[in-house]
C-alpha positions as CSV (number, residue, x, y, z in Angstrom):
1,M,10.7,4.6,35.7
2,G,8.5,3.4,38.6
3,E,6.4,0.4,38.8
4,E,3.4,2.1,37.8
5,G,5.1,3.6,34.9
6,K,6.3,0.0,33.7
7,I,2.8,-1.3,34.1
8,M,1.5,1.8,32.2
9,E,3.6,1.0,29.4
10,L,3.1,-2.6,29.1
11,Y,-0.6,-2.0,28.9
12,K,-0.1,0.3,26.3
13,D,1.8,-2.4,24.4
14,Y,-0.5,-5.1,24.9
15,W,-3.3,-2.6,23.0
16,D,-0.9,-1.5,20.3
17,Y,-0.2,-5.2,19.7
18,M,-3.8,-6.2,19.8
19,I,-4.9,-3.3,17.2
20,E,-2.1,-4.3,15.4
21,K,-2.9,-8.1,15.4
22,N,0.9,-8.6,16.3
23,T,0.7,-12.2,17.7
24,E,4.7,-12.3,18.3
25,G,4.5,-8.8,20.2
26,L,1.6,-10.4,22.5
27,R,3.4,-13.5,22.9
28,S,6.5,-11.6,23.9
29,L,4.3,-10.4,26.9
30,M,2.9,-13.9,27.9
31,S,4.3,-16.1,30.4
32,L,5.1,-19.7,29.3
33,D,2.2,-21.0,31.3
34,Y,-0.4,-18.4,30.1
35,C,-3.9,-18.9,30.2
36,L,-6.9,-16.8,29.6
37,Y,-10.1,-17.1,31.4
38,H,-12.8,-15.1,29.7
39,M,-15.6,-13.8,31.2
40,T,-18.1,-16.4,29.9
41,G,-16.1,-19.1,31.4
42,V,-14.1,-20.2,28.5
43,K,-10.5,-21.0,29.4
44,Q,-7.7,-20.6,26.5
45,S,-4.0,-21.4,26.1
46,A,-1.9,-18.7,24.3
47,D,-1.9,-20.5,21.1
48,E,-5.8,-20.7,21.3
49,F,-5.8,-16.9,22.4
50,L,-3.6,-16.0,19.5
51,K,-5.3,-17.9,16.8
52,G,-8.3,-15.9,17.6
């Protein structure tokens, strides 16, 4: 599988985990220093994001 295929697989996994509310699956995709910047300007750590 090429790089594009791997990215597509990760993207699909991400949305499957979001729909299933699978926080452990989501966490497995995140780096240790994961930080989400929302379009509203809110900054969230992985723990804050997963609590939501």
